Every structure is written in structure tokens, then in C-alpha cells.
mmCIF file as gemmi writes it, N, C-alpha and C atoms, coordinates in Angstrom:
data_model
loop_
_atom_site.group_PDB
_atom_site.id
_atom_site.type_symbol
_atom_site.label_atom_id
_atom_site.label_alt_id
_atom_site.label_comp_id
_atom_site.label_asym_id
_atom_site.label_entity_id
_atom_site.label_seq_id
_atom_site.pdbx_PDB_ins_code
_atom_site.Cartn_x
_atom_site.Cartn_y
_atom_site.Cartn_z
_atom_site.occupancy
_atom_site.B_iso_or_equiv
_atom_site.pdbx_formal_charge
_atom_site.auth_seq_id
_atom_site.auth_asym_id
_atom_site.pdbx_PDB_model_num
ATOM 1 N N . MET Axp A 1 ? 18.443 35.939 -143.764 1 0 ? 1 A 1
ATOM 2 C CA . MET Axp A 1 ? 17.445 36.809 -143.195 1 0 ? 1 A 1
ATOM 3 C C . MET Axp A 1 ? 16.948 36.276 -141.848 1 0 ? 1 A 1
ATOM 4 N N . ILE Axp A 2 ? 16.772 34.991 -141.74 1 0 ? 2 A 1
ATOM 5 C CA . ILE Axp A 2 ? 16.29 34.397 -140.498 1 0 ? 2 A 1
ATOM 6 C C . ILE Axp A 2 ? 17.324 34.597 -139.39 1 0 ? 2 A 1
ATOM 7 N N . ASP Axp A 3 ? 18.602 34.477 -139.704 1 0 ? 3 A 1
ATOM 8 C CA . ASP Axp A 3 ? 19.656 34.688 -138.703 1 0 ? 3 A 1
ATOM 9 C C . ASP Axp A 3 ? 19.639 36.128 -138.194 1 0 ? 3 A 1
ATOM 10 N N . GLU Axp A 4 ? 19.377 37.073 -139.085 1 0 ? 4 A 1
ATOM 11 C CA . GLU Axp A 4 ? 19.331 38.483 -138.686 1 0 ? 4 A 1
ATOM 12 C C . GLU Axp A 4 ? 18.139 38.742 -137.764 1 0 ? 4 A 1
ATOM 13 N N . GLU Axp A 5 ? 16.988 38.167 -138.091 1 0 ? 5 A 1
ATOM 14 C CA . GLU Axp A 5 ? 15.798 38.322 -137.243 1 0 ? 5 A 1
ATOM 15 C C . GLU Axp A 5 ? 16.036 37.702 -135.871 1 0 ? 5 A 1
ATOM 16 N N . ARG Axp A 6 ? 16.685 36.573 -135.888 1 0 ? 6 A 1
ATOM 17 C CA . ARG Axp A 6 ? 16.988 35.88 -134.629 1 0 ? 6 A 1
ATOM 18 C C . ARG Axp A 6 ? 17.938 36.712 -133.775 1 0 ? 6 A 1
ATOM 19 N N . LEU Axp A 7 ? 18.934 37.315 -134.402 1 0 ? 7 A 1
ATOM 20 C CA . LEU Axp A 7 ? 19.894 38.151 -133.694 1 0 ? 7 A 1
ATOM 21 C C . LEU Axp A 7 ? 19.194 39.384 -133.091 1 0 ? 7 A 1
ATOM 22 N N . VAL Axp A 8 ? 18.317 39.993 -133.86 1 0 ? 8 A 1
ATOM 23 C CA . VAL Axp A 8 ? 17.571 41.148 -133.367 1 0 ? 8 A 1
ATOM 24 C C . VAL Axp A 8 ? 16.701 40.747 -132.18 1 0 ? 8 A 1
ATOM 25 N N . ASP Axp A 9 ? 16.052 39.594 -132.277 1 0 ? 9 A 1
ATOM 26 C CA . ASP Axp A 9 ? 15.214 39.102 -131.186 1 0 ? 9 A 1
ATOM 27 C C . ASP Axp A 9 ? 16.039 38.874 -129.921 1 0 ? 9 A 1
ATOM 28 N N . ILE Axp A 10 ? 17.21 38.302 -130.062 1 0 ? 10 A 1
ATOM 29 C CA . ILE Axp A 10 ? 18.098 38.056 -128.915 1 0 ? 10 A 1
ATOM 30 C C . ILE Axp A 10 ? 18.555 39.379 -128.31 1 0 ? 10 A 1
ATOM 31 N N . GLU Axp A 11 ? 18.889 40.344 -129.151 1 0 ? 11 A 1
ATOM 32 C CA . GLU Axp A 11 ? 19.317 41.651 -128.656 1 0 ? 11 A 1
ATOM 33 C C . GLU Axp A 11 ? 18.187 42.354 -127.885 1 0 ? 11 A 1
ATOM 34 N N . LEU Axp A 12 ? 16.966 42.237 -128.378 1 0 ? 12 A 1
ATOM 35 C CA . LEU Axp A 12 ? 15.825 42.834 -127.687 1 0 ? 12 A 1
ATOM 36 C C . LEU Axp A 12 ? 15.607 42.185 -126.32 1 0 ? 12 A 1
ATOM 37 N N . LYS Axp A 13 ? 15.718 40.87 -126.284 1 0 ? 13 A 1
ATOM 38 C CA . LYS Axp A 13 ? 15.562 40.16 -125.01 1 0 ? 13 A 1
ATOM 39 C C . LYS Axp A 13 ? 16.66 40.557 -124.028 1 0 ? 13 A 1
ATOM 40 N N . LEU Axp A 14 ? 17.883 40.689 -124.516 1 0 ? 14 A 1
ATOM 41 C CA . LEU Axp A 14 ? 18.997 41.078 -123.66 1 0 ? 14 A 1
ATOM 42 C C . LEU Axp A 14 ? 18.789 42.491 -123.106 1 0 ? 14 A 1
ATOM 43 N N . THR Axp A 15 ? 18.334 43.393 -123.943 1 0 ? 15 A 1
ATOM 44 C CA . THR Axp A 15 ? 18.064 44.76 -123.507 1 0 ? 15 A 1
ATOM 45 C C . THR Axp A 15 ? 16.985 44.771 -122.437 1 0 ? 15 A 1
ATOM 46 N N . HIS Axp A 16 ? 15.948 43.984 -122.639 1 0 ? 16 A 1
ATOM 47 C CA . HIS Axp A 16 ? 14.876 43.898 -121.643 1 0 ? 16 A 1
ATOM 48 C C . HIS Axp A 16 ? 15.409 43.342 -120.32 1 0 ? 16 A 1
ATOM 49 N N . GLN Axp A 17 ? 16.242 42.327 -120.396 1 0 ? 17 A 1
ATOM 50 C CA . GLN Axp A 17 ? 16.815 41.751 -119.173 1 0 ? 17 A 1
ATOM 51 C C . GLN Axp A 17 ? 17.713 42.755 -118.452 1 0 ? 17 A 1
ATOM 52 N N . GLU Axp A 18 ? 18.495 43.516 -119.205 1 0 ? 18 A 1
ATOM 53 C CA . GLU Axp A 18 ? 19.349 44.529 -118.586 1 0 ? 18 A 1
ATOM 54 C C . GLU Axp A 18 ? 18.506 45.589 -117.875 1 0 ? 18 A 1
ATOM 55 N N . ASP Axp A 19 ? 17.42 46.003 -118.504 1 0 ? 19 A 1
ATOM 56 C CA . ASP Axp A 19 ? 16.52 46.978 -117.873 1 0 ? 19 A 1
ATOM 57 C C . ASP Axp A 19 ? 15.905 46.409 -116.604 1 0 ? 19 A 1
ATOM 58 N N . THR Axp A 20 ? 15.527 45.147 -116.647 1 0 ? 20 A 1
ATOM 59 C CA . THR Axp A 20 ? 14.937 44.493 -115.48 1 0 ? 20 A 1
ATOM 60 C C . THR Axp A 20 ? 15.948 44.406 -114.343 1 0 ? 20 A 1
ATOM 61 N N . VAL Axp A 21 ? 17.175 44.031 -114.65 1 0 ? 21 A 1
ATOM 62 C CA . VAL Axp A 21 ? 18.224 43.933 -113.631 1 0 ? 21 A 1
ATOM 63 C C . VAL Axp A 21 ? 18.499 45.307 -113.027 1 0 ? 21 A 1
ATOM 64 N N . ASP Axp A 22 ? 18.547 46.346 -113.844 1 0 ? 22 A 1
ATOM 65 C CA . ASP Axp A 22 ? 18.756 47.705 -113.325 1 0 ? 22 A 1
ATOM 66 C C . ASP Axp A 22 ? 17.628 48.113 -112.382 1 0 ? 22 A 1
ATOM 67 N N . ALA Axp A 23 ? 16.398 47.832 -112.764 1 0 ? 23 A 1
ATOM 68 C CA . ALA Axp A 23 ? 15.244 48.175 -111.922 1 0 ? 23 A 1
ATOM 69 C C . ALA Axp A 23 ? 15.307 47.414 -110.599 1 0 ? 23 A 1
ATOM 70 N N . LEU Axp A 24 ? 15.649 46.142 -110.65 1 0 ? 24 A 1
ATOM 71 C CA . LEU Axp A 24 ? 15.75 45.34 -109.426 1 0 ? 24 A 1
ATOM 72 C C . LEU Axp A 24 ? 16.89 45.825 -108.537 1 0 ? 24 A 1
ATOM 73 N N . ASN Axp A 25 ? 18.002 46.231 -109.129 1 0 ? 25 A 1
ATOM 74 C CA . ASN Axp A 25 ? 19.117 46.768 -108.345 1 0 ? 25 A 1
ATOM 75 C C . ASN Axp A 25 ? 18.7 48.032 -107.603 1 0 ? 25 A 1
ATOM 76 N N . LYS Axp A 26 ? 17.933 48.889 -108.243 1 0 ? 26 A 1
ATOM 77 C CA . LYS Axp A 26 ? 17.449 50.101 -107.583 1 0 ? 26 A 1
ATOM 78 C C . LYS Axp A 26 ? 16.547 49.75 -106.412 1 0 ? 26 A 1
ATOM 79 N N . ILE Axp A 27 ? 15.691 48.769 -106.596 1 0 ? 27 A 1
ATOM 80 C CA . ILE Axp A 27 ? 14.788 48.34 -105.523 1 0 ? 27 A 1
ATOM 81 C C . ILE Axp A 27 ? 15.579 47.784 -104.347 1 0 ? 27 A 1
ATOM 82 N N . VAL Axp A 28 ? 16.559 46.939 -104.634 1 0 ? 28 A 1
ATOM 83 C CA . VAL Axp A 28 ? 17.387 46.35 -103.572 1 0 ? 28 A 1
ATOM 84 C C . VAL Axp A 28 ? 18.142 47.446 -102.832 1 0 ? 28 A 1
ATOM 85 N N . TYR Axp A 29 ? 18.658 48.435 -103.549 1 0 ? 29 A 1
ATOM 86 C CA . TYR Axp A 29 ? 19.378 49.549 -102.932 1 0 ? 29 A 1
ATOM 87 C C . TYR Axp A 29 ? 18.467 50.318 -101.974 1 0 ? 29 A 1
ATOM 88 N N . GLU Axp A 30 ? 17.267 50.647 -102.418 1 0 ? 30 A 1
ATOM 89 C CA . GLU Axp A 30 ? 16.319 51.376 -101.579 1 0 ? 30 A 1
ATOM 90 C C . GLU Axp A 30 ? 15.907 50.545 -100.36 1 0 ? 30 A 1
ATOM 91 N N . GLN Axp A 31 ? 15.719 49.252 -100.56 1 0 ? 31 A 1
ATOM 92 C CA . GLN Axp A 31 ? 15.366 48.382 -99.439 1 0 ? 31 A 1
ATOM 93 C C . GLN Axp A 31 ? 16.5 48.326 -98.412 1 0 ? 31 A 1
ATOM 94 N N . GLN Axp A 32 ? 17.74 48.278 -98.881 1 0 ? 32 A 1
ATOM 95 C CA . GLN Axp A 32 ? 18.873 48.23 -97.958 1 0 ? 32 A 1
ATOM 96 C C . GLN Axp A 32 ? 18.978 49.527 -97.168 1 0 ? 32 A 1
ATOM 97 N N . LYS Axp A 33 ? 18.728 50.652 -97.818 1 0 ? 33 A 1
ATOM 98 C CA . LYS Axp A 33 ? 18.727 51.922 -97.093 1 0 ? 33 A 1
ATOM 99 C C . LYS Axp A 33 ? 17.669 51.912 -95.996 1 0 ? 33 A 1
ATOM 100 N N . LYS Axp A 34 ? 16.495 51.398 -96.299 1 0 ? 34 A 1
ATOM 101 C CA . LYS Axp A 34 ? 15.419 51.336 -95.321 1 0 ? 34 A 1
ATOM 102 C C . LYS Axp A 34 ? 15.785 50.386 -94.181 1 0 ? 34 A 1
ATOM 103 N N . ILE Axp A 35 ? 16.375 49.257 -94.502 1 0 ? 35 A 1
ATOM 104 C CA . ILE Axp A 35 ? 16.816 48.303 -93.474 1 0 ? 35 A 1
ATOM 105 C C . ILE Axp A 35 ? 17.833 48.972 -92.548 1 0 ? 35 A 1
ATOM 106 N N . ASP Axp A 36 ? 18.785 49.704 -93.119 1 0 ? 36 A 1
ATOM 107 C CA . ASP Axp A 36 ? 19.78 50.404 -92.305 1 0 ? 36 A 1
ATOM 108 C C . ASP Axp A 36 ? 19.12 51.41 -91.364 1 0 ? 36 A 1
ATOM 109 N N . GLU Axp A 37 ? 18.147 52.165 -91.875 1 0 ? 37 A 1
ATOM 110 C CA . GLU Axp A 37 ? 17.428 53.133 -91.05 1 0 ? 37 A 1
ATOM 111 C C . GLU Axp A 37 ? 16.689 52.427 -89.904 1 0 ? 37 A 1
ATOM 112 N N . LEU Axp A 38 ? 16.03 51.324 -90.234 1 0 ? 38 A 1
ATOM 113 C CA . LEU Axp A 38 ? 15.274 50.593 -89.215 1 0 ? 38 A 1
ATOM 114 C C . LEU Axp A 38 ? 16.191 49.974 -88.166 1 0 ? 38 A 1
ATOM 115 N N . GLU Axp A 39 ? 17.371 49.511 -88.573 1 0 ? 39 A 1
ATOM 116 C CA . GLU Axp A 39 ? 18.324 48.966 -87.604 1 0 ? 39 A 1
ATOM 117 C C . GLU Axp A 39 ? 18.792 50.05 -86.645 1 0 ? 39 A 1
ATOM 118 N N . LYS Axp A 40 ? 19.058 51.246 -87.156 1 0 ? 40 A 1
ATOM 119 C CA . LYS Axp A 40 ? 19.446 52.354 -86.278 1 0 ? 40 A 1
ATOM 120 C C . LYS Axp A 40 ? 18.322 52.688 -85.302 1 0 ? 40 A 1
ATOM 121 N N . LEU Axp A 41 ? 17.122 52.724 -85.812 1 0 ? 41 A 1
ATOM 122 C CA . LEU Axp A 41 ? 15.971 53.026 -84.971 1 0 ? 41 A 1
ATOM 123 C C . LEU Axp A 41 ? 15.789 51.96 -83.892 1 0 ? 41 A 1
ATOM 124 N N . LEU Axp A 42 ? 15.906 50.702 -84.278 1 0 ? 42 A 1
ATOM 125 C CA . LEU Axp A 42 ? 15.758 49.607 -83.327 1 0 ? 42 A 1
ATOM 126 C C . LEU Axp A 42 ? 16.831 49.669 -82.25 1 0 ? 42 A 1
ATOM 127 N N . THR Axp A 43 ? 18.052 49.969 -82.641 1 0 ? 43 A 1
ATOM 128 C CA . THR Axp A 43 ? 19.139 50.093 -81.673 1 0 ? 43 A 1
ATOM 129 C C . THR Axp A 43 ? 18.855 51.211 -80.683 1 0 ? 43 A 1
ATOM 130 N N . ALA Axp A 44 ? 18.379 52.325 -81.194 1 0 ? 44 A 1
ATOM 131 C CA . ALA Axp A 44 ? 18.074 53.457 -80.314 1 0 ? 44 A 1
ATOM 132 C C . ALA Axp A 44 ? 16.904 53.14 -79.388 1 0 ? 44 A 1
ATOM 133 N N . LEU Axp A 45 ? 15.915 52.466 -79.903 1 0 ? 45 A 1
ATOM 134 C CA . LEU Axp A 45 ? 14.755 52.133 -79.076 1 0 ? 45 A 1
ATOM 135 C C . LEU Axp A 45 ? 15.085 51.084 -78.025 1 0 ? 45 A 1
ATOM 136 N N . ALA Axp A 46 ? 16.111 50.287 -78.262 1 0 ? 46 A 1
ATOM 137 C CA . ALA Axp A 46 ? 16.499 49.247 -77.313 1 0 ? 46 A 1
ATOM 138 C C . ALA Axp A 46 ? 17.291 49.813 -76.136 1 0 ? 46 A 1
ATOM 139 N N . ARG Axp A 47 ? 17.776 51.056 -76.272 1 0 ? 47 A 1
ATOM 140 C CA . ARG Axp A 47 ? 18.52 51.682 -75.175 1 0 ? 47 A 1
ATOM 141 C C . ARG Axp A 47 ? 17.569 51.967 -74.016 1 0 ? 47 A 1
ATOM 142 N N . PRO Axp A 48 ? 18.128 51.975 -72.809 1 0 ? 48 A 1
ATOM 143 C CA . PRO Axp A 48 ? 17.283 52.324 -71.661 1 0 ? 48 A 1
ATOM 144 C C . PRO Axp A 48 ? 16.735 53.737 -71.829 1 0 ? 48 A 1
ATOM 145 N N . HIS Axp A 49 ? 15.506 53.916 -71.444 1 0 ? 49 A 1
ATOM 146 C CA . HIS Axp A 49 ? 14.893 55.236 -71.545 1 0 ? 49 A 1
ATOM 147 C C . HIS Axp A 49 ? 15.425 56.134 -70.451 1 0 ? 49 A 1
ATOM 148 N N . CYS Axp A 50 ? 15.411 57.419 -70.723 1 0 ? 50 A 1
ATOM 149 C CA . CYS Axp A 50 ? 15.881 58.375 -69.733 1 0 ? 50 A 1
ATOM 150 C C . CYS Axp A 50 ? 14.939 59.56 -69.688 1 0 ? 50 A 1
ATOM 151 N N . ALA Axp A 51 ? 15.049 60.323 -68.674 1 0 ? 51 A 1
ATOM 152 C CA . ALA Axp A 51 ? 14.209 61.513 -68.533 1 0 ? 51 A 1
ATOM 153 C C . ALA Axp A 51 ? 14.772 62.619 -69.41 1 0 ? 51 A 1
ATOM 154 N N . PRO Axp A 52 ? 13.927 63.304 -70.161 1 0 ? 52 A 1
ATOM 155 C CA . PRO Axp A 52 ? 14.42 64.335 -71.06 1 0 ? 52 A 1
ATOM 156 C C . PRO Axp A 52 ? 14.858 65.619 -70.356 1 0 ? 52 A 1
ATOM 157 N N . ARG Axp A 53 ? 14.836 65.659 -69.039 1 0 ? 53 A 1
ATOM 158 C CA . ARG Axp A 53 ? 15.163 66.894 -68.321 1 0 ? 53 A 1
ATOM 159 C C . ARG Axp A 53 ? 16.619 67.318 -68.488 1 0 ? 53 A 1
ATOM 160 N N . HIS Axp A 54 ? 17.5 66.403 -68.836 1 0 ? 54 A 1
ATOM 161 C CA . HIS Axp A 54 ? 18.915 66.731 -68.94 1 0 ? 54 A 1
ATOM 162 C C . HIS Axp A 54 ? 19.281 67.369 -70.275 1 0 ? 54 A 1
ATOM 163 N N . GLY Axp A 55 ? 18.377 67.441 -71.225 1 0 ? 55 A 1
ATOM 164 C CA . GLY Axp A 55 ? 18.619 68.172 -72.461 1 0 ? 55 A 1
ATOM 165 C C . GLY Axp A 55 ? 19.19 67.361 -73.607 1 0 ? 55 A 1
ATOM 166 N N . CYS Axp A 56 ? 19.209 66.055 -73.506 1 0 ? 56 A 1
ATOM 167 C CA . CYS Axp A 56 ? 19.699 65.202 -74.588 1 0 ? 56 A 1
ATOM 168 C C . CYS Axp A 56 ? 18.741 65.309 -75.776 1 0 ? 56 A 1
ATOM 169 N N . VAL Axp A 57 ? 19.252 65.76 -76.911 1 0 ? 57 A 1
ATOM 170 C CA . VAL Axp A 57 ? 18.404 65.948 -78.09 1 0 ? 57 A 1
ATOM 171 C C . VAL Axp A 57 ? 17.779 64.628 -78.518 1 0 ? 57 A 1
ATOM 172 N N . LEU Axp A 58 ? 18.534 63.552 -78.427 1 0 ? 58 A 1
ATOM 173 C CA . LEU Axp A 58 ? 18.001 62.249 -78.816 1 0 ? 58 A 1
ATOM 174 C C . LEU Axp A 58 ? 16.827 61.861 -77.93 1 0 ? 58 A 1
ATOM 175 N N . CYS Axp A 59 ? 16.971 62.098 -76.627 1 0 ? 59 A 1
ATOM 176 C CA . CYS Axp A 59 ? 15.908 61.727 -75.702 1 0 ? 59 A 1
ATOM 177 C C . CYS Axp A 59 ? 14.698 62.642 -75.845 1 0 ? 59 A 1
ATOM 178 N N . ILE Axp A 60 ? 14.939 63.925 -76.054 1 0 ? 60 A 1
ATOM 179 C CA . ILE Axp A 60 ? 13.836 64.867 -76.194 1 0 ? 60 A 1
ATOM 180 C C . ILE Axp A 60 ? 13.077 64.595 -77.49 1 0 ? 60 A 1
ATOM 181 N N . GLY Axp A 61 ? 13.831 64.394 -78.58 1 0 ? 61 A 1
ATOM 182 C CA . GLY Axp A 61 ? 13.195 64.19 -79.879 1 0 ? 61 A 1
ATOM 183 C C . GLY Axp A 61 ? 12.706 62.783 -80.098 1 0 ? 61 A 1
ATOM 184 N N . GLY Axp A 62 ? 13.247 61.82 -79.39 1 0 ? 62 A 1
ATOM 185 C CA . GLY Axp A 62 ? 12.833 60.429 -79.523 1 0 ? 62 A 1
ATOM 186 C C . GLY Axp A 62 ? 12.973 59.93 -80.946 1 0 ? 62 A 1
ATOM 187 N N . VAL Axp A 63 ? 11.973 59.22 -81.407 1 0 ? 63 A 1
ATOM 188 C CA . VAL Axp A 63 ? 11.974 58.628 -82.738 1 0 ? 63 A 1
ATOM 189 C C . VAL Axp A 63 ? 12.07 59.721 -83.797 1 0 ? 63 A 1
ATOM 190 N N . ALA Axp A 64 ? 11.424 60.851 -83.576 1 0 ? 64 A 1
ATOM 191 C CA . ALA Axp A 64 ? 11.453 61.938 -84.562 1 0 ? 64 A 1
ATOM 192 C C . ALA Axp A 64 ? 12.876 62.433 -84.771 1 0 ? 64 A 1
ATOM 193 N N . ALA Axp A 65 ? 13.669 62.501 -83.715 1 0 ? 65 A 1
ATOM 194 C CA . ALA Axp A 65 ? 15.048 62.958 -83.853 1 0 ? 65 A 1
ATOM 195 C C . ALA Axp A 65 ? 15.875 61.951 -84.637 1 0 ? 65 A 1
ATOM 196 N N . LEU Axp A 66 ? 15.623 60.678 -84.42 1 0 ? 66 A 1
ATOM 197 C CA . LEU Axp A 66 ? 16.377 59.654 -85.137 1 0 ? 66 A 1
ATOM 198 C C . LEU Axp A 66 ? 16.049 59.632 -86.615 1 0 ? 66 A 1
ATOM 199 N N . SER Axp A 67 ? 14.793 59.814 -86.945 1 0 ? 67 A 1
ATOM 200 C CA . SER Axp A 67 ? 14.39 59.721 -88.344 1 0 ? 67 A 1
ATOM 201 C C . SER Axp A 67 ? 14.609 61.02 -89.085 1 0 ? 67 A 1
ATOM 202 N N . GLY Axp A 68 ? 15.043 62.056 -88.395 1 0 ? 68 A 1
ATOM 203 C CA . GLY Axp A 68 ? 15.301 63.325 -89.047 1 0 ? 68 A 1
ATOM 204 C C . GLY Axp A 68 ? 14.065 64.187 -89.211 1 0 ? 68 A 1
ATOM 205 N N . ILE Axp A 69 ? 12.951 63.787 -88.624 1 0 ? 69 A 1
ATOM 206 C CA . ILE Axp A 69 ? 11.71 64.543 -88.777 1 0 ? 69 A 1
ATOM 207 C C . ILE Axp A 69 ? 11.774 65.837 -87.967 1 0 ? 69 A 1
ATOM 208 N N . ALA Axp A 70 ? 12.168 65.725 -86.71 1 0 ? 70 A 1
ATOM 209 C CA . ALA Axp A 70 ? 12.112 66.884 -85.827 1 0 ? 70 A 1
ATOM 210 C C . ALA Axp A 70 ? 13.261 67.851 -86.079 1 0 ? 70 A 1
ATOM 211 N N . ARG Axp A 71 ? 14.47 67.326 -86.195 1 0 ? 71 A 1
ATOM 212 C CA . ARG Axp A 71 ? 15.643 68.18 -86.321 1 0 ? 71 A 1
ATOM 213 C C . ARG Axp A 71 ? 16.59 67.622 -87.381 1 0 ? 71 A 1
ATOM 214 N N . PRO Axp A 72 ? 16.274 67.795 -88.658 1 0 ? 72 A 1
ATOM 215 C CA . PRO Axp A 72 ? 17.126 67.235 -89.704 1 0 ? 72 A 1
ATOM 216 C C . PRO Axp A 72 ? 18.538 67.808 -89.641 1 0 ? 72 A 1
ATOM 217 N N . GLY Axp A 73 ? 19.503 66.947 -89.874 1 0 ? 73 A 1
ATOM 218 C CA . GLY Axp A 73 ? 20.881 67.378 -89.916 1 0 ? 73 A 1
ATOM 219 C C . GLY Axp A 73 ? 21.557 67.515 -88.568 1 0 ? 73 A 1
ATOM 220 N N . ARG Axp A 74 ? 20.849 67.297 -87.479 1 0 ? 74 A 1
ATOM 221 C CA . ARG Axp A 74 ? 21.445 67.41 -86.157 1 0 ? 74 A 1
ATOM 222 C C . ARG Axp A 74 ? 21.746 66.032 -85.607 1 0 ? 74 A 1
ATOM 223 N N . GLY Axp A 75 ? 22.874 65.922 -84.952 1 0 ? 75 A 1
ATOM 224 C CA . GLY Axp A 75 ? 23.237 64.655 -84.339 1 0 ? 75 A 1
ATOM 225 C C . GLY Axp A 75 ? 22.798 64.613 -82.894 1 0 ? 75 A 1
ATOM 226 N N . HIS Axp A 76 ? 23.189 63.6 -82.203 1 0 ? 76 A 1
ATOM 227 C CA . HIS Axp A 76 ? 22.872 63.431 -80.788 1 0 ? 76 A 1
ATOM 228 C C . HIS Axp A 76 ? 23.797 64.358 -80.002 1 0 ? 76 A 1
ATOM 229 N N . ARG Axp A 77 ? 23.214 65.311 -79.331 1 0 ? 77 A 1
ATOM 230 C CA . ARG Axp A 77 ? 24.005 66.251 -78.528 1 0 ? 77 A 1
ATOM 231 C C . ARG Axp A 77 ? 23.772 65.976 -77.059 1 0 ? 77 A 1
ATOM 232 N N . ARG Axp A 78 ? 24.862 65.908 -76.322 1 0 ? 78 A 1
ATOM 233 C CA . ARG Axp A 78 ? 24.736 65.655 -74.902 1 0 ? 78 A 1
ATOM 234 C C . ARG Axp A 78 ? 25.078 66.931 -74.132 1 0 ? 78 A 1
ATOM 235 N N . PRO Axp A 79 ? 24.564 67.029 -72.951 1 0 ? 79 A 1
ATOM 236 C CA . PRO Axp A 79 ? 24.88 68.198 -72.155 1 0 ? 79 A 1
ATOM 237 C C . PRO Axp A 79 ? 26.344 68.207 -71.74 1 0 ? 79 A 1
ATOM 238 N N . LEU Axp A 80 ? 26.848 69.35 -71.368 1 0 ? 80 A 1
ATOM 239 C CA . LEU Axp A 80 ? 28.239 69.456 -70.931 1 0 ? 80 A 1
ATOM 240 C C . LEU Axp A 80 ? 28.49 68.527 -69.758 1 0 ? 80 A 1
ATOM 241 N N . GLY Axp A 81 ? 29.626 67.857 -69.809 1 0 ? 81 A 1
ATOM 242 C CA . GLY Axp A 81 ? 29.997 66.971 -68.727 1 0 ? 81 A 1
ATOM 243 C C . GLY Axp A 81 ? 29.43 65.569 -68.857 1 0 ? 81 A 1
ATOM 244 N N . ALA Axp A 82 ? 28.597 65.316 -69.865 1 0 ? 82 A 1
ATOM 245 C CA . ALA Axp A 82 ? 28.028 63.976 -70.046 1 0 ? 82 A 1
ATOM 246 C C . ALA Axp A 82 ? 29.058 63.071 -70.724 1 0 ? 82 A 1
ATOM 247 N N . SER Axp A 83 ? 28.9 61.783 -70.542 1 0 ? 83 A 1
ATOM 248 C CA . SER Axp A 83 ? 29.815 60.835 -71.168 1 0 ? 83 A 1
ATOM 249 C C . SER Axp A 83 ? 29.555 60.736 -72.654 1 0 ? 83 A 1
ATOM 250 N N . ALA Axp A 84 ? 30.535 60.186 -73.391 1 0 ? 84 A 1
ATOM 251 C CA . ALA Axp A 84 ? 30.425 60.084 -74.853 1 0 ? 84 A 1
ATOM 252 C C . ALA Axp A 84 ? 29.321 59.124 -75.276 1 0 ? 84 A 1
ATOM 253 N N . GLY Axp A 85 ? 29.049 58.096 -74.509 1 0 ? 85 A 1
ATOM 254 C CA . GLY Axp A 85 ? 27.992 57.148 -74.86 1 0 ? 85 A 1
ATOM 255 C C . GLY Axp A 85 ? 26.627 57.682 -74.482 1 0 ? 85 A 1
ATOM 256 N N . HIS Axp A 86 ? 25.606 57.059 -74.986 1 0 ? 86 A 1
ATOM 257 C CA . HIS Axp A 86 ? 24.249 57.49 -74.652 1 0 ? 86 A 1
ATOM 258 C C . HIS Axp A 86 ? 23.771 56.642 -73.477 1 0 ? 86 A 1
ATOM 259 N N . ALA Axp A 87 ? 24.173 57.036 -72.294 1 0 ? 87 A 1
ATOM 260 C CA . ALA Axp A 87 ? 23.806 56.295 -71.09 1 0 ? 87 A 1
ATOM 261 C C . ALA Axp A 87 ? 22.977 57.177 -70.182 1 0 ? 87 A 1
ATOM 262 N N . CYS Axp A 88 ? 22.001 57.817 -70.744 1 0 ? 88 A 1
ATOM 263 C CA . CYS Axp A 88 ? 21.204 58.805 -70.008 1 0 ? 88 A 1
ATOM 264 C C . CYS Axp A 88 ? 20.511 58.221 -68.809 1 0 ? 88 A 1
């Protein structure tokens, strides 16, 4: 009987540890997504600023365009004849 109680206790502890590891994995995943977003934002903010008169969506929308607040689902659009890089 004592061996059975001990086995049940070990199984309960293992289940608790598995739940804890799953919860921590979710937290790490969400943190990594946030880090990736912040790295993109930092890279964009480190670029030389340009005048929004040329119609660059990234420049017009600024941080809001990068974070998806202003224009969700839209990428960086450049005016006709502009180079592929963001060298506004």
C-alpha cells in the first residue's frame, strides 16, 4: 500500500511539473514574439528619417505602420521608381 501511495504522489508531482513546463514554454514563446517585434521596430527607427512627402507608407505611418496599428496587413510600399531598399 505504501508503494502505491508513493507512486501516486510521484505521478502527481510529475503532472504538476509538466504543467509548469508547458506554462513556461508559452511565456517564453510570447516573450520571443515580443522581442522579434521590438527588434523590427528598433531597426526601422535606426534608419535615417525622411520626409513623408514622397508617399512611403512606412514613413507616413511611422511606428504605427510598423506595429500594424495604422494599416494592418500592409507592407512597406514605395512610390514608383523608388529603389527596393528603404533609403528615403
